[in-house]
N, C-alpha and C positions, 0 to 999 in steps of 0.2 A: 420615385427612387431617391434616396438620400445618400449623399457622399459625406463620410465621416473620416477623421484622421485618427489613426491608431498608433499606439506606442506600447510595445511589450517589453518587460524588464526581466532580467535574470534568466533562469533556465527556461522560461516560456519561449525564448527565442529559438530553442532547439526544434520547436514545432513549425517554424516558419521557413520559407525559402531564404536563401542567403541574402538576397537583395533587400529583404524586409527586416533583417535582424538589427537590433540595437539602433533603430532610427524611427522617426515618425514617417508614416506614409498614408496616402489617401486610398480609400476603398469605397466603391459604390455598393450600397446595401440594398437588399430587397425591400420593397414597400412594406411598411409596418413591422420591420425587423426589430427585434430586441437586441440588447447587447449580447446575450447568450447566442442568439442565432448568428450574429455577425462574427463573433470571435471564433465560433466553431466552424463557420464557413471558411475562415482563414486557416483552420487546422489546429486550433488550440482547444482542447476539451475543457468544458466549464469547471470540471473537478480540480483542475490544476491552478485555478485562479483564486488567490486569497484576498485580494483587495482590488477594487475598481474605483476609478475616478472618471467622471464625465464632466468636462469643462471645469476641472480643478475641484469638483465637489464629489464626496463619496456617493457611490451609486450601487444599485443592485443589478443582478443579472437580467431581471425581467424588465428593466427600464427600456422604453421605446427609444429608438434613435431618431434624431432630427437632422436635417441637412446642416452641415457645418459643425456638428458635435466633435469634440476632441476626447478620445477615449484612451485612458492609460490603464494597463493591467499589470498587476504584480503577482508573483508566485505565492502559492500557499506554503505557510510554515506554521504548523501546529493548529491553526484555526481555519475553518472553511470560509469561503466567501458567503455573503449574505444571500441565501437562497431558500430560506424556510426550513433548514435542517441544522440543528445544533450538533456540535462535536460530542462524541460519547463522554460520559463522566469518567474521571480517572479510574483506571482499573477495569473498565468495561469495554475495552477495544475489542471489536469482533470483525473478522475479515472473511471474504470469500475470494479465492484465487482462481484465475482462469486456467485453462488446460495446459498452458506452457510454463506454469510456475509451481510445479509439484515440489521442487527442491526448496523453494522459499516457504511453501506451506508447511513442510516438515520442520524447518528451522523455527518458524513462528510457533508451532505447536510445542516444540522443545522448550521455547522461552516462556510458554504458559499462555499464549494467546489463542483464543478460540478461532480456528481457521477452517472453514469448509473448503474442500477440494474434491473434485471428481473430473477426470479428464473427458468425461462424456457429456458434461454440461453444454447445452447450446447457449448462445449469448443471451437470448431472451429469457431462458430459465435462470441463468446466473443473475441477470439484472432483477428479475422478479424475486428471487431468493434474497438478494441484498436489500431490496425495498421492504419485503415482508418481515425480515428479521433484524433490520437496522444494521446491516453489515457494510463495511467499506470494501469496494471492489478493487482488487489488485490485478493489474494487467499491463501488457506491453502493446495492447491494441487500442489505439486512440478512438477508433470508431465505437468500440464498446462503451467507453466513458462518455461519449456524446449522447447516449440514449437518455430519453426523458426520464425513465424510471430510475436512473442512477443518480442518487443525491450526493453520495460521497464516494470518492474513488481516488486511487493513486496510480499514476503512470510510472512504471519502473524503467529508468534509463539504463541501469546496469544490466549486464548479461549473466553474470555468475550469481548463484544463490546467496553466497556469503556477502557479496557486494550489494545485492538487492536488499538483504537484511539491514546492512549498515545504512543504506540510503533511506529506507523506511523508518528506521529508528531515529535518524537525524531529522527527518521531515516532521514526524509526529511526536518526537520527544518520548519515545516508548520506554527507554531504559528504566525510569522510576517505577514502571508498572509491570515489570517482569515478575513472573512467578514460575521459575523453571522446573521442568520435570514433573509436571502435574497432569499432563494430557498425553493420551496415546498418540504416537506418531503416525499410526496407520489410520485410525478412525476418529480421532479428535475427542474421544470420550475421556472422562476423568480416570486417572490411575489411582490405585489404592495399594498400600504396603501388603506384601505377601511374605509370611515367614518361610524360612528355609525348608521346613518339613513339608509345608503345603506346596512349595515350588518344586521339590525334588522329583516327583513323577512327570513334571512338565518341561524339564530342561535337560540338556545333554549331561552325561556323567561328568565330563571334564568341568563343566560350568558349576556343577554341584560341589566339586572339590575346591574350586578357586574362589567362589563368591558366597556371601552370606546375606546380602541385601538384595531384595527383589521387589518388583512392583508388577501389578497385573491389571489388565483391562477386562471388565466384565462383558463388554460388547463383542470384541473380536477374539477374546480369550488368549491374547498374547501375553507372554511374561517377559519382562525387561530386567536386565542386570547391567552392571557398570563394566561392560566389555570395551574393546578397542574402538568400536564404532561409537559408543556412548561417549568415550573420552574425546574423540575427534570432534564430535558435535558440541561437547561441553566447551571445548576451546573456542569454537566459533561464537557461542552464546556469551561466554564470559568476556570476550573481546568487546561486546556491545556495551558493557558497563563503563568502559573507558572511552574518552574522546579519541578520534583518529589522530595519528601523529602528523605533524606538519611536514612538508617536504624538507629534506636536508638543506642546510645553508648553501646558497649558490645554485640550487636547483629550483626549477619552476614546474608547476603542473602544466600539462599540455592544454 
């Protein structure tokens, strides 16, 4: 058994007991443990780590730990840690959201990001889908992110869908890759324009009178128009194009 010293930085501290936050501490590691095994035993999913140093030198997650090693872990910001999986090319971000993130999945689809969601997915099915299709796992379940099959993932600290969207956009710098209103909110399939005459028999009479622009999904057969729900969601997505406002002068974030 080896004893190593660990120091976690930034938001990684949220995964630790209070006594271990923002300070170096010793921890006895299992025999032949790698850095990945050790940090996850401490509660930090490997997907949340962007940079590692062992004894002041850059290190990978699969590095074996020796007695007396000093490990520093820094949070991920746009680039994943070195673990054999590259970040998606710009414009090719693809996600799979767990059963508790349906609201976030809908907002991501609205912003144009291919996002799988089904509240009947088991954790092993979700992890396998992510590995098979090169998707980033979105969840508030840290145990899901610790699975070996999960190469890329994001733990969402925020509770509300709009706040989760902002958190994800800031972490992965998604704003430049937005292509809003191109995907079906229900089934994630591409939308196509539908002229008013073709839409007429498929929408309520009042909608036919008030709207001339429509889009349709060939998979679930839904028709979309720019109603009040669309405008509310548009406001949320448009807000992602701008940086968040700083706290007012004299006030501080909690």
